[in-house]
C-alpha atoms as an extended CHARMM CRD file, in Angstrom:
* protein
*
       303  EXT
         1         1  MET       CA             40.8200000000      112.0160000000     -124.8730000000  PROA      1               0.0000000000
         2         2  THR       CA             37.1340000000      112.7210000000     -124.3780000000  PROA      2               0.0000000000
         3         3  PHE       CA             34.2560000000      111.4240000000     -122.2840000000  PROA      3               0.0000000000
         4         4  GLU       CA             30.8020000000      112.7040000000     -121.4510000000  PROA      4               0.0000000000
         5         5  GLU       CA             29.8420000000      114.7750000000     -118.4340000000  PROA      5               0.0000000000
         6         6  GLY       CA             28.4120000000      112.6060000000     -115.6490000000  PROA      6               0.0000000000
         7         7  THR       CA             28.5520000000      111.7040000000     -111.9780000000  PROA      7               0.0000000000
         8         8  SER       CA             32.2580000000      110.8090000000     -111.9680000000  PROA      8               0.0000000000
         9         9  ALA       CA             33.3500000000      113.4240000000     -114.5040000000  PROA      9               0.0000000000
        10        10  ALA       CA             35.1300000000      115.6880000000     -111.9880000000  PROA      10              0.0000000000
        11        11  TRP       CA             37.1210000000      112.7810000000     -110.5280000000  PROA      11              0.0000000000
        12        12  LEU       CA             38.0240000000      111.4170000000     -113.9700000000  PROA      12              0.0000000000
        13        13  HSD       CA             39.0340000000      114.8790000000     -115.1800000000  PROA      13              0.0000000000
        14        14  ASP       CA             41.5210000000      115.3840000000     -112.3270000000  PROA      14              0.0000000000
        15        15  LEU       CA             42.7880000000      111.8150000000     -112.6650000000  PROA      15              0.0000000000
        16        16  LEU       CA             43.3980000000      111.7800000000     -116.4280000000  PROA      16              0.0000000000
        17        17  LYS       CA             44.3690000000      115.3600000000     -117.2630000000  PROA      17              0.0000000000
        18        18  PRO       CA             48.0850000000      114.9890000000     -116.2990000000  PROA      18              0.0000000000
        19        19  HSD       CA             48.4260000000      111.9620000000     -118.6080000000  PROA      19              0.0000000000
        20        20  VAL       CA             46.9770000000      113.2900000000     -121.8880000000  PROA      20              0.0000000000
        21        21  THR       CA             47.7290000000      116.1860000000     -124.2220000000  PROA      21              0.0000000000
        22        22  ASN       CA             44.1280000000      117.3870000000     -124.4550000000  PROA      22              0.0000000000
        23        23  LEU       CA             41.1470000000      116.2830000000     -122.3680000000  PROA      23              0.0000000000
        24        24  VAL       CA             37.6070000000      117.2570000000     -123.3570000000  PROA      24              0.0000000000
        25        25  VAL       CA             34.6560000000      116.6000000000     -121.0480000000  PROA      25              0.0000000000
        26        26  CYS       CA             31.7620000000      117.0070000000     -123.4880000000  PROA      26              0.0000000000
        27        27  ASP       CA             28.1080000000      117.9140000000     -123.0270000000  PROA      27              0.0000000000
        28        28  PRO       CA             26.0050000000      114.7620000000     -123.6550000000  PROA      28              0.0000000000
        29        29  ARG       CA             22.9110000000      116.8460000000     -124.4520000000  PROA      29              0.0000000000
        30        30  LYS       CA             24.5930000000      118.1270000000     -127.6230000000  PROA      30              0.0000000000
        31        31  ASN       CA             25.8500000000      114.7770000000     -128.9410000000  PROA      31              0.0000000000
        32        32  ALA       CA             22.9690000000      114.0490000000     -131.2860000000  PROA      32              0.0000000000
        33        33  LEU       CA             25.0430000000      111.5560000000     -133.2770000000  PROA      33              0.0000000000
        34        34  LEU       CA             25.0460000000      109.1270000000     -130.3220000000  PROA      34              0.0000000000
        35        35  GLN       CA             21.2490000000      108.8660000000     -130.4640000000  PROA      35              0.0000000000
        36        36  ASP       CA             21.2340000000      107.6020000000     -134.0410000000  PROA      36              0.0000000000
        37        37  GLY       CA             21.4940000000      103.9210000000     -134.9560000000  PROA      37              0.0000000000
        38        38  SER       CA             22.6080000000      100.9930000000     -132.8110000000  PROA      38              0.0000000000
        39        39  LYS       CA             24.0510000000      101.6760000000     -129.3850000000  PROA      39              0.0000000000
        40        40  SER       CA             26.8190000000       99.9850000000     -127.4150000000  PROA      40              0.0000000000
        41        41  ASP       CA             29.9060000000      101.1180000000     -125.5340000000  PROA      41              0.0000000000
        42        42  ARG       CA             32.1450000000      100.3680000000     -128.5130000000  PROA      42              0.0000000000
        43        43  ILE       CA             29.8730000000      102.1790000000     -130.9920000000  PROA      43              0.0000000000
        44        44  ASP       CA             29.4620000000      105.2170000000     -128.7350000000  PROA      44              0.0000000000
        45        45  ALA       CA             33.2230000000      105.3970000000     -128.1680000000  PROA      45              0.0000000000
        46        46  ARG       CA             33.8180000000      105.3400000000     -131.9280000000  PROA      46              0.0000000000
        47        47  LYS       CA             31.2570000000      108.1050000000     -132.4910000000  PROA      47              0.0000000000
        48        48  LEU       CA             32.7580000000      110.2330000000     -129.7250000000  PROA      48              0.0000000000
        49        49  ALA       CA             36.1880000000      109.7880000000     -131.2780000000  PROA      49              0.0000000000
        50        50  GLU       CA             34.8270000000      110.9330000000     -134.6530000000  PROA      50              0.0000000000
        51        51  LEU       CA             33.2040000000      113.9990000000     -133.0720000000  PROA      51              0.0000000000
        52        52  LEU       CA             36.4440000000      114.8040000000     -131.2210000000  PROA      52              0.0000000000
        53        53  ARG       CA             38.4990000000      114.5100000000     -134.4130000000  PROA      53              0.0000000000
        54        54  GLY       CA             36.0750000000      116.8290000000     -136.2150000000  PROA      54              0.0000000000
        55        55  GLY       CA             36.0630000000      119.3890000000     -133.4040000000  PROA      55              0.0000000000
        56        56  GLN       CA             32.2910000000      119.0630000000     -132.9780000000  PROA      56              0.0000000000
        57        57  LEU       CA             32.1560000000      118.4340000000     -129.2170000000  PROA      57              0.0000000000
        58        58  SER       CA             30.8650000000      121.0700000000     -126.7940000000  PROA      58              0.0000000000
        59        59  PRO       CA             33.2430000000      121.0790000000     -123.7960000000  PROA      59              0.0000000000
        60        60  VAL       CA             32.0770000000      121.3930000000     -120.2010000000  PROA      60              0.0000000000
        61        61  TYR       CA             34.2850000000      123.6320000000     -118.0780000000  PROA      61              0.0000000000
        62        62  HSD       CA             36.0260000000      121.7410000000     -115.2790000000  PROA      62              0.0000000000
        63        63  GLY       CA             37.6080000000      124.2720000000     -113.1340000000  PROA      63              0.0000000000
        64        64  GLU       CA             40.5160000000      126.0880000000     -111.6790000000  PROA      64              0.0000000000
        65        65  HSD       CA             42.9090000000      124.7460000000     -109.0540000000  PROA      65              0.0000000000
        66        66  GLY       CA             42.4130000000      126.1440000000     -105.5690000000  PROA      66              0.0000000000
        67        67  LEU       CA             38.6450000000      126.6140000000     -105.8970000000  PROA      67              0.0000000000
        68        68  ARG       CA             37.4470000000      123.0880000000     -105.2020000000  PROA      68              0.0000000000
        69        69  THR       CA             36.6500000000      123.8150000000     -101.5120000000  PROA      69              0.0000000000
        70        70  LEU       CA             34.6860000000      126.9660000000     -102.3470000000  PROA      70              0.0000000000
        71        71  LYS       CA             32.8810000000      125.1910000000     -105.1630000000  PROA      71              0.0000000000
        72        72  GLU       CA             31.7920000000      122.3100000000     -102.9410000000  PROA      72              0.0000000000
        73        73  LEU       CA             30.6780000000      124.6630000000     -100.1610000000  PROA      73              0.0000000000
        74        74  ALA       CA             28.6460000000      126.6870000000     -102.6460000000  PROA      74              0.0000000000
        75        75  ARG       CA             27.0760000000      123.5200000000     -104.0050000000  PROA      75              0.0000000000
        76        76  SER       CA             26.1880000000      122.4490000000     -100.4590000000  PROA      76              0.0000000000
        77        77  TYR       CA             24.6800000000      125.8620000000      -99.6870000000  PROA      77              0.0000000000
        78        78  LEU       CA             22.5440000000      125.8660000000     -102.8320000000  PROA      78              0.0000000000
        79        79  THR       CA             21.3790000000      122.2780000000     -102.3050000000  PROA      79              0.0000000000
        80        80  ILE       CA             20.4200000000      122.8500000000      -98.6700000000  PROA      80              0.0000000000
        81        81  SER       CA             18.6330000000      126.0730000000      -99.6200000000  PROA      81              0.0000000000
        82        82  GLN       CA             16.5970000000      124.1830000000     -102.2110000000  PROA      82              0.0000000000
        83        83  ASP       CA             15.7450000000      121.4950000000      -99.6490000000  PROA      83              0.0000000000
        84        84  LEU       CA             14.6800000000      124.2070000000      -97.2060000000  PROA      84              0.0000000000
        85        85  VAL       CA             12.3360000000      125.7380000000      -99.7650000000  PROA      85              0.0000000000
        86        86  ARG       CA             10.8220000000      122.3230000000     -100.4860000000  PROA      86              0.0000000000
        87        87  VAL       CA             10.0710000000      121.7560000000      -96.7960000000  PROA      87              0.0000000000
        88        88  MET       CA              8.5200000000      125.2230000000      -96.4800000000  PROA      88              0.0000000000
        89        89  VAL       CA              6.2760000000      124.4360000000      -99.4520000000  PROA      89              0.0000000000
        90        90  ARG       CA              5.2620000000      121.1380000000      -97.8340000000  PROA      90              0.0000000000
        91        91  VAL       CA              4.3000000000      122.9140000000      -94.6020000000  PROA      91              0.0000000000
        92        92  LYS       CA              1.9860000000      125.3330000000      -96.3860000000  PROA      92              0.0000000000
        93        93  ALA       CA              0.5910000000      122.5870000000      -98.6100000000  PROA      93              0.0000000000
        94        94  LEU       CA             -0.3350000000      120.6360000000      -95.4900000000  PROA      94              0.0000000000
        95        95  TYR       CA             -2.3330000000      123.5310000000      -94.0260000000  PROA      95              0.0000000000
        96        96  ARG       CA             -3.9970000000      124.3410000000      -97.3350000000  PROA      96              0.0000000000
        97        97  SER       CA             -5.0580000000      120.7240000000      -97.7870000000  PROA      97              0.0000000000
        98        98  TRP       CA             -7.1770000000      121.1780000000      -94.6270000000  PROA      98              0.0000000000
        99        99  ALA       CA             -8.5620000000      124.5590000000      -95.7300000000  PROA      99              0.0000000000
       100       100  ILE       CA             -6.4250000000      126.5130000000      -93.2580000000  PROA      100             0.0000000000
       101       101  PRO       CA             -5.2870000000      129.8830000000      -94.7150000000  PROA      101             0.0000000000
       102       102  CYS       CA             -1.5260000000      130.2980000000      -94.2210000000  PROA      102             0.0000000000
       103       103  SER       CA             -0.3280000000      133.2720000000      -96.2460000000  PROA      103             0.0000000000
       104       104  GLY       CA              2.8310000000      135.0670000000      -95.1850000000  PROA      104             0.0000000000
       105       105  LYS       CA              5.8050000000      133.7950000000      -93.1920000000  PROA      105             0.0000000000
       106       106  GLN       CA              4.2510000000      133.5790000000      -89.7350000000  PROA      106             0.0000000000
       107       107  VAL       CA              3.4890000000      129.8870000000      -90.2410000000  PROA      107             0.0000000000
       108       108  TYR       CA              7.2430000000      129.1460000000      -90.1310000000  PROA      108             0.0000000000
       109       109  ALA       CA              8.0380000000      131.1740000000      -87.0010000000  PROA      109             0.0000000000
       110       110  VAL       CA              8.9620000000      129.1790000000      -83.9010000000  PROA      110             0.0000000000
       111       111  ARG       CA              7.0690000000      131.4500000000      -81.4720000000  PROA      111             0.0000000000
       112       112  HSD       CA              3.7980000000      131.0340000000      -83.4230000000  PROA      112             0.0000000000
       113       113  ARG       CA              4.1930000000      127.3240000000      -84.0690000000  PROA      113             0.0000000000
       114       114  ALA       CA              1.9580000000      126.0800000000      -81.2370000000  PROA      114             0.0000000000
       115       115  LEU       CA             -0.8350000000      128.3730000000      -82.4160000000  PROA      115             0.0000000000
       116       116  TRP       CA             -0.6520000000      127.0100000000      -85.9240000000  PROA      116             0.0000000000
       117       117  LEU       CA             -0.5130000000      123.3840000000      -84.7820000000  PROA      117             0.0000000000
       118       118  ASP       CA             -3.6510000000      123.8850000000      -82.7050000000  PROA      118             0.0000000000
       119       119  LYS       CA             -5.5510000000      124.7070000000      -85.8970000000  PROA      119             0.0000000000
       120       120  ILE       CA             -5.1060000000      121.0950000000      -87.0770000000  PROA      120             0.0000000000
       121       121  ALA       CA             -7.8190000000      118.9030000000      -85.6030000000  PROA      121             0.0000000000
       122       122  GLU       CA             -6.5440000000      115.5250000000      -86.8400000000  PROA      122             0.0000000000
       123       123  ALA       CA             -3.8450000000      114.0150000000      -84.6010000000  PROA      123             0.0000000000
       124       124  GLY       CA             -2.0310000000      112.2510000000      -87.4360000000  PROA      124             0.0000000000
       125       125  VAL       CA             -1.9110000000      115.3650000000      -89.5880000000  PROA      125             0.0000000000
       126       126  ARG       CA             -0.6850000000      117.4320000000      -86.6500000000  PROA      126             0.0000000000
       127       127  ARG       CA              2.0740000000      114.9150000000      -86.0140000000  PROA      127             0.0000000000
       128       128  ARG       CA              3.0520000000      115.1100000000      -89.6600000000  PROA      128             0.0000000000
       129       129  ALA       CA              3.2880000000      118.9050000000      -89.3980000000  PROA      129             0.0000000000
       130       130  GLU       CA              5.5410000000      118.5210000000      -86.3530000000  PROA      130             0.0000000000
       131       131  PHE       CA              7.9010000000      116.3200000000      -88.3570000000  PROA      131             0.0000000000
       132       132  TYR       CA              8.0330000000      118.9590000000      -91.0930000000  PROA      132             0.0000000000
       133       133  TYR       CA              8.8370000000      121.6370000000      -88.5170000000  PROA      133             0.0000000000
       134       134  GLN       CA             11.6610000000      119.5150000000      -87.0980000000  PROA      134             0.0000000000
       135       135  GLN       CA             13.0700000000      119.0740000000      -90.5820000000  PROA      135             0.0000000000
       136       136  LEU       CA             12.7290000000      122.8120000000      -91.1990000000  PROA      136             0.0000000000
       137       137  ASP       CA             14.6400000000      123.6970000000      -88.0200000000  PROA      137             0.0000000000
       138       138  ALA       CA             17.4090000000      121.2080000000      -88.8100000000  PROA      138             0.0000000000
       139       139  LEU       CA             17.8660000000      122.5530000000      -92.3370000000  PROA      139             0.0000000000
       140       140  ARG       CA             17.9240000000      126.1480000000      -91.1020000000  PROA      140             0.0000000000
       141       141  SER       CA             20.6460000000      125.3260000000      -88.5970000000  PROA      141             0.0000000000
       142       142  LEU       CA             22.6330000000      123.3580000000      -91.1630000000  PROA      142             0.0000000000
       143       143  ARG       CA             22.3770000000      126.1290000000      -93.7660000000  PROA      143             0.0000000000
       144       144  GLN       CA             23.6610000000      128.6420000000      -91.2420000000  PROA      144             0.0000000000
       145       145  GLN       CA             26.7380000000      126.4840000000      -90.6210000000  PROA      145             0.0000000000
       146       146  VAL       CA             27.4070000000      126.0670000000      -94.3440000000  PROA      146             0.0000000000
       147       147  ARG       CA             26.8880000000      129.8000000000      -94.8460000000  PROA      147             0.0000000000
       148       148  GLN       CA             29.5740000000      130.6460000000      -92.2950000000  PROA      148             0.0000000000
       149       149  ASP       CA             32.0530000000      128.2190000000      -93.8670000000  PROA      149             0.0000000000
       150       150  LEU       CA             31.2440000000      129.6000000000      -97.3240000000  PROA      150             0.0000000000
       151       151  LEU       CA             31.8950000000      133.1930000000      -96.2440000000  PROA      151             0.0000000000
       152       152  ILE       CA             35.1620000000      132.2760000000      -94.5160000000  PROA      152             0.0000000000
       153       153  GLU       CA             36.4070000000      130.4300000000      -97.5920000000  PROA      153             0.0000000000
       154       154  SER       CA             35.3380000000      133.1650000000     -100.0240000000  PROA      154             0.0000000000
       155       155  ALA       CA             37.2070000000      135.8100000000      -98.0000000000  PROA      155             0.0000000000
       156       156  ARG       CA             40.4650000000      134.1210000000      -99.0410000000  PROA      156             0.0000000000
       157       157  HSD       CA             39.9070000000      135.0870000000     -102.6820000000  PROA      157             0.0000000000
       158       158  PRO       CA             40.8430000000      138.6580000000     -103.7200000000  PROA      158             0.0000000000
       159       159  ALA       CA             37.9440000000      138.9320000000     -106.1870000000  PROA      159             0.0000000000
       160       160  THR       CA             35.4200000000      138.8690000000     -103.3330000000  PROA      160             0.0000000000
       161       161  ARG       CA             36.2110000000      142.4270000000     -102.2350000000  PROA      161             0.0000000000
       162       162  ARG       CA             35.7950000000      143.8530000000     -105.7400000000  PROA      162             0.0000000000
       163       163  LEU       CA             32.5810000000      141.9790000000     -106.4890000000  PROA      163             0.0000000000
       164       164  ARG       CA             31.0090000000      143.1880000000     -103.2490000000  PROA      164             0.0000000000
       165       165  GLN       CA             31.3990000000      146.7790000000     -104.4720000000  PROA      165             0.0000000000
       166       166  ILE       CA             28.5870000000      146.1380000000     -106.9670000000  PROA      166             0.0000000000
       167       167  PRO       CA             25.2020000000      147.1840000000     -105.5200000000  PROA      167             0.0000000000
       168       168  SER       CA             22.9670000000      144.1960000000     -104.6420000000  PROA      168             0.0000000000
       169       169  ILE       CA             25.9730000000      141.8190000000     -104.7290000000  PROA      169             0.0000000000
       170       170  GLY       CA             26.4190000000      140.9160000000     -101.0830000000  PROA      170             0.0000000000
       171       171  PRO       CA             28.8290000000      138.4490000000      -99.4540000000  PROA      171             0.0000000000
       172       172  ILE       CA             26.7780000000      135.3570000000     -100.3570000000  PROA      172             0.0000000000
       173       173  ARG       CA             26.2460000000      136.3570000000     -103.9820000000  PROA      173             0.0000000000
       174       174  ALA       CA             29.9260000000      137.2610000000     -104.3340000000  PROA      174             0.0000000000
       175       175  ALA       CA             30.9510000000      133.8680000000     -102.9630000000  PROA      175             0.0000000000
       176       176  LEU       CA             28.5250000000      132.0710000000     -105.2690000000  PROA      176             0.0000000000
       177       177  LEU       CA             29.7460000000      134.0460000000     -108.2790000000  PROA      177             0.0000000000
       178       178  ILE       CA             33.3310000000      132.9730000000     -107.6690000000  PROA      178             0.0000000000
       179       179  ALA       CA             32.3000000000      129.3700000000     -107.0870000000  PROA      179             0.0000000000
       180       180  LEU       CA             30.0520000000      129.1590000000     -110.1590000000  PROA      180             0.0000000000
       181       181  LEU       CA             32.2450000000      131.0880000000     -112.6180000000  PROA      181             0.0000000000
       182       182  GLN       CA             35.6550000000      130.2320000000     -111.0720000000  PROA      182             0.0000000000
       183       183  THR       CA             37.5250000000      132.5310000000     -113.4790000000  PROA      183             0.0000000000
       184       184  PRO       CA             36.3540000000      135.4080000000     -115.7000000000  PROA      184             0.0000000000
       185       185  HSD       CA             38.8880000000      134.5520000000     -118.3960000000  PROA      185             0.0000000000
       186       186  ARG       CA             36.8090000000      131.6180000000     -119.6150000000  PROA      186             0.0000000000
       187       187  PHE       CA             34.4580000000      134.2240000000     -121.1510000000  PROA      187             0.0000000000
       188       188  ARG       CA             35.9870000000      136.2470000000     -123.9760000000  PROA      188             0.0000000000
       189       189  THR       CA             33.1150000000      138.7530000000     -124.1010000000  PROA      189             0.0000000000
       190       190  LYS       CA             30.0560000000      139.6550000000     -122.0610000000  PROA      190             0.0000000000
       191       191  ARG       CA             27.8260000000      137.9370000000     -124.6210000000  PROA      191             0.0000000000
       192       192  GLN       CA             29.3540000000      134.5780000000     -123.7510000000  PROA      192             0.0000000000
       193       193  LEU       CA             28.5930000000      135.2120000000     -120.0780000000  PROA      193             0.0000000000
       194       194  TRP       CA             25.0530000000      136.2240000000     -121.0030000000  PROA      194             0.0000000000
       195       195  ALA       CA             24.5530000000      132.9370000000     -122.8310000000  PROA      195             0.0000000000
       196       196  TYR       CA             25.9690000000      130.9620000000     -119.8940000000  PROA      196             0.0000000000
       197       197  SER       CA             23.6510000000      132.8750000000     -117.5230000000  PROA      197             0.0000000000
       198       198  GLY       CA             20.5310000000      132.3790000000     -119.6470000000  PROA      198             0.0000000000
       199       199  PHE       CA             20.3770000000      135.9670000000     -120.9450000000  PROA      199             0.0000000000
       200       200  GLY       CA             21.5620000000      135.2760000000     -124.4810000000  PROA      200             0.0000000000
       201       201  ILE       CA             19.1960000000      136.2680000000     -127.2860000000  PROA      201             0.0000000000
       202       202  GLU       CA             18.3520000000      133.5660000000     -129.8220000000  PROA      202             0.0000000000
       203       203  THR       CA             16.6520000000      134.3420000000     -133.1280000000  PROA      203             0.0000000000
       204       204  HSD       CA             14.7310000000      131.7810000000     -135.1610000000  PROA      204             0.0000000000
       205       205  GLY       CA             13.6090000000      132.8570000000     -138.6180000000  PROA      205             0.0000000000
       206       206  SER       CA             12.4730000000      131.4530000000     -141.9310000000  PROA      206             0.0000000000
       207       207  GLY       CA             11.2590000000      132.7580000000     -145.2730000000  PROA      207             0.0000000000
       208       208  GLU       CA             14.0920000000      135.2230000000     -145.8380000000  PROA      208             0.0000000000
       209       209  HSD       CA             13.3090000000      135.1650000000     -149.5740000000  PROA      209             0.0000000000
       210       210  ARG       CA             10.1330000000      135.2010000000     -151.6520000000  PROA      210             0.0000000000
       211       211  TYR       CA              9.1730000000      135.1880000000     -155.3160000000  PROA      211             0.0000000000
       212       212  VAL       CA              8.1770000000      138.5370000000     -156.8290000000  PROA      212             0.0000000000
       213       213  ASP       CA              7.1310000000      138.5050000000     -160.4890000000  PROA      213             0.0000000000
       214       214  GLY       CA              8.8150000000      135.1560000000     -160.9300000000  PROA      214             0.0000000000
       215       215  GLU       CA             12.0810000000      136.3740000000     -159.4040000000  PROA      215             0.0000000000
       216       216  LEU       CA             13.5060000000      135.2820000000     -156.0390000000  PROA      216             0.0000000000
       217       217  ARG       CA             14.1200000000      138.3480000000     -153.8590000000  PROA      217             0.0000000000
       218       218  ALA       CA             15.2380000000      138.8530000000     -150.2740000000  PROA      218             0.0000000000
       219       219  GLN       CA             12.6460000000      140.3170000000     -147.9350000000  PROA      219             0.0000000000
       220       220  LYS       CA             13.4390000000      143.7090000000     -146.4820000000  PROA      220             0.0000000000
       221       221  LYS       CA             12.1780000000      142.7180000000     -143.0510000000  PROA      221             0.0000000000
       222       222  LYS       CA             12.8800000000      139.1440000000     -142.0470000000  PROA      222             0.0000000000
       223       223  ALA       CA             10.2560000000      137.3500000000     -139.9710000000  PROA      223             0.0000000000
       224       224  SER       CA             11.9230000000      135.9940000000     -136.8440000000  PROA      224             0.0000000000
       225       225  VAL       CA             11.1020000000      134.8520000000     -133.3340000000  PROA      225             0.0000000000
       226       226  ARG       CA             13.3590000000      136.1290000000     -130.5230000000  PROA      226             0.0000000000
       227       227  GLY       CA             13.8340000000      134.5730000000     -127.1180000000  PROA      227             0.0000000000
       228       228  LEU       CA             16.3660000000      133.7080000000     -124.4250000000  PROA      228             0.0000000000
       229       229  ASN       CA             18.6140000000      130.6570000000     -124.7480000000  PROA      229             0.0000000000
       230       230  ARG       CA             17.4570000000      127.5290000000     -122.9210000000  PROA      230             0.0000000000
       231       231  ASN       CA             20.8120000000      125.8950000000     -122.2150000000  PROA      231             0.0000000000
       232       232  TYR       CA             22.2460000000      127.8100000000     -119.2470000000  PROA      232             0.0000000000
       233       233  ASN       CA             23.3570000000      127.6240000000     -115.6250000000  PROA      233             0.0000000000
       234       234  ARG       CA             20.1910000000      127.7890000000     -113.5000000000  PROA      234             0.0000000000
       235       235  ASP       CA             21.9120000000      128.8830000000     -110.2880000000  PROA      235             0.0000000000
       236       236  LEU       CA             23.7420000000      131.7130000000     -112.0210000000  PROA      236             0.0000000000
       237       237  LYS       CA             20.5790000000      132.9870000000     -113.6910000000  PROA      237             0.0000000000
       238       238  ASN       CA             18.7030000000      132.9650000000     -110.3740000000  PROA      238             0.0000000000
       239       239  LEU       CA             21.5860000000      134.8950000000     -108.8040000000  PROA      239             0.0000000000
       240       240  PHE       CA             21.5850000000      137.6930000000     -111.3910000000  PROA      240             0.0000000000
       241       241  LYS       CA             17.7720000000      137.8540000000     -111.5080000000  PROA      241             0.0000000000
       242       242  GLY       CA             17.5920000000      138.1580000000     -107.7240000000  PROA      242             0.0000000000
       243       243  ALA       CA             20.2800000000      140.8310000000     -107.7240000000  PROA      243             0.0000000000
       244       244  ALA       CA             18.4640000000      142.7820000000     -110.4560000000  PROA      244             0.0000000000
       245       245  THR       CA             15.1470000000      142.6010000000     -108.6080000000  PROA      245             0.0000000000
       246       246  GLN       CA             16.7780000000      143.8590000000     -105.4190000000  PROA      246             0.0000000000
       247       247  ALA       CA             18.7150000000      146.6010000000     -107.2160000000  PROA      247             0.0000000000
       248       248  SER       CA             15.5650000000      147.8990000000     -108.9250000000  PROA      248             0.0000000000
       249       249  ALA       CA             13.8980000000      148.4310000000     -105.5350000000  PROA      249             0.0000000000
       250       250  ILE       CA             16.8070000000      150.0340000000     -103.6220000000  PROA      250             0.0000000000
       251       251  SER       CA             17.9180000000      153.6040000000     -104.2930000000  PROA      251             0.0000000000
       252       252  GLY       CA             21.2590000000      153.8390000000     -106.0380000000  PROA      252             0.0000000000
       253       253  PRO       CA             22.8990000000      153.9610000000     -109.4760000000  PROA      253             0.0000000000
       254       254  LEU       CA             21.3680000000      150.6750000000     -110.5910000000  PROA      254             0.0000000000
       255       255  GLN       CA             17.8740000000      151.8410000000     -109.6790000000  PROA      255             0.0000000000
       256       256  GLU       CA             18.4980000000      155.0250000000     -111.6590000000  PROA      256             0.0000000000
       257       257  PHE       CA             19.5470000000      152.8770000000     -114.6110000000  PROA      257             0.0000000000
       258       258  TYR       CA             16.3320000000      150.8350000000     -114.2040000000  PROA      258             0.0000000000
       259       259  THR       CA             14.1850000000      153.9840000000     -113.9450000000  PROA      259             0.0000000000
       260       260  ALA       CA             15.7750000000      155.3850000000     -117.0990000000  PROA      260             0.0000000000
       261       261  LEU       CA             14.7860000000      152.2260000000     -118.9550000000  PROA      261             0.0000000000
       262       262  LEU       CA             11.1890000000      152.5670000000     -117.7690000000  PROA      262             0.0000000000
       263       263  ALA       CA             11.1640000000      156.2000000000     -118.8890000000  PROA      263             0.0000000000
       264       264  LYS       CA             12.0320000000      155.0340000000     -122.4050000000  PROA      264             0.0000000000
       265       265  GLY       CA              8.8400000000      152.9690000000     -122.4840000000  PROA      265             0.0000000000
       266       266  ILE       CA             10.4230000000      149.5710000000     -121.7950000000  PROA      266             0.0000000000
       267       267  ARG       CA              8.2060000000      147.1060000000     -119.9250000000  PROA      267             0.0000000000
       268       268  PRO       CA              9.2060000000      146.4360000000     -116.2780000000  PROA      268             0.0000000000
       269       269  ASP       CA             10.0300000000      142.7710000000     -116.9370000000  PROA      269             0.0000000000
       270       270  MET       CA             12.2270000000      143.6630000000     -119.9140000000  PROA      270             0.0000000000
       271       271  ALA       CA             13.8620000000      146.4450000000     -117.8850000000  PROA      271             0.0000000000
       272       272  ARG       CA             14.7470000000      143.9670000000     -115.1380000000  PROA      272             0.0000000000
       273       273  LEU       CA             16.1580000000      141.6070000000     -117.7680000000  PROA      273             0.0000000000
       274       274  THR       CA             18.2970000000      144.4430000000     -119.1520000000  PROA      274             0.0000000000
       275       275  LEU       CA             19.4360000000      145.2670000000     -115.6150000000  PROA      275             0.0000000000
       276       276  ALA       CA             20.3750000000      141.6250000000     -115.0030000000  PROA      276             0.0000000000
       277       277  ARG       CA             22.4100000000      141.6230000000     -118.2330000000  PROA      277             0.0000000000
       278       278  LYS       CA             24.0770000000      144.8430000000     -117.1200000000  PROA      278             0.0000000000
       279       279  LEU       CA             24.9670000000      143.2850000000     -113.7520000000  PROA      279             0.0000000000
       280       280  ALA       CA             26.5370000000      140.3190000000     -115.5230000000  PROA      280             0.0000000000
       281       281  ALA       CA             28.5700000000      142.6420000000     -117.7720000000  PROA      281             0.0000000000
       282       282  ILE       CA             29.7330000000      144.7250000000     -114.7880000000  PROA      282             0.0000000000
       283       283  THR       CA             30.7350000000      141.5770000000     -112.9160000000  PROA      283             0.0000000000
       284       284  LEU       CA             32.8270000000      140.3520000000     -115.8370000000  PROA      284             0.0000000000
       285       285  THR       CA             34.5370000000      143.7320000000     -116.3360000000  PROA      285             0.0000000000
       286       286  ILE       CA             35.4030000000      144.3010000000     -112.6720000000  PROA      286             0.0000000000
       287       287  TRP       CA             36.6430000000      140.7560000000     -112.1540000000  PROA      287             0.0000000000
       288       288  LYS       CA             38.6140000000      140.4100000000     -115.3780000000  PROA      288             0.0000000000
       289       289  LYS       CA             40.2560000000      143.8500000000     -115.3550000000  PROA      289             0.0000000000
       290       290  GLY       CA             40.7010000000      144.0930000000     -111.5840000000  PROA      290             0.0000000000
       291       291  VAL       CA             39.0730000000      147.5490000000     -111.3650000000  PROA      291             0.0000000000
       292       292  ASP       CA             36.6690000000      149.0700000000     -108.8580000000  PROA      292             0.0000000000
       293       293  PHE       CA             32.9680000000      149.6900000000     -109.4790000000  PROA      293             0.0000000000
       294       294  ASP       CA             32.4000000000      153.1110000000     -111.0730000000  PROA      294             0.0000000000
       295       295  PRO       CA             28.7570000000      154.3230000000     -110.9260000000  PROA      295             0.0000000000
       296       296  THR       CA             29.5060000000      157.2660000000     -113.2420000000  PROA      296             0.0000000000
       297       297  GLN       CA             30.0570000000      154.8760000000     -116.1430000000  PROA      297             0.0000000000
       298       298  LEU       CA             26.6390000000      153.3380000000     -115.5110000000  PROA      298             0.0000000000
       299       299  GLN       CA             24.8990000000      156.7100000000     -115.3670000000  PROA      299             0.0000000000
       300       300  ARG       CA             26.5800000000      157.7620000000     -118.6130000000  PROA      300             0.0000000000
       301       301  GLN       CA             25.2680000000      154.6730000000     -120.3800000000  PROA      301             0.0000000000
       302       302  ALA       CA             21.7700000000      155.1520000000     -118.9400000000  PROA      302             0.0000000000
       303       303  ALA       CA             21.6890000000      158.7470000000     -120.2250000000  PROA      303             0.0000000000
């Protein structure tokens, strides 16, 4: 049986999986056949059945048992964090719209709030800023509660202790890694994890052959365009990028690895990308093999 990923996909997956031999929740963004020709429920079902029979569906991973609570807590934490950032942007946008400079984080502090509100001359605008501040305080308090529940739940999983051995992977990042990846065994190699995290390299080329003296010959150097894959998990990529940025600024084995890349002439942005890929590979190795973090292996590779 197959159906497309959607709002009720998780519920349908748990409901139907015990009753079928094989259940595939497919990625609707990769079902190009459904966009061609007439559309109806019956036609789409027939096309999905044909794609399933031909093995041309891209499955969406739908989880391990025992991780649903951690997954939902992580989703709540990420959603509330995004809402908090949106409110903070609205606060600064309000001040900037009235030509009030507001760089830095002091504009969000509770003890400086009265001083900042006094800079707004219009009563209606000041009242609007007060509403934003109330929303900001409520989201901060709510995120703190979700954070505590997330840490308590993640402590029940043995992988948390090993993942926290990696520099720049703290308790929150370790909890989010377990919630987002669920199991390391869904990735056969580190390259699959790189693609899922948005660090996979894609190459697009054309003109591999040309005519020379009337004869078709392959070019020695193929013209190609390289870039990162666009279909990836946004939260996971932000996690590894943040960890790489932090690791490159704090003394330790990962910073030494980053410095060695810079010494080779690699640009800082590409060095941070390489460090993020290295963090993803280390995470997969430690979690899948159940070993501890060994900085000597990292230094050997950097040399």
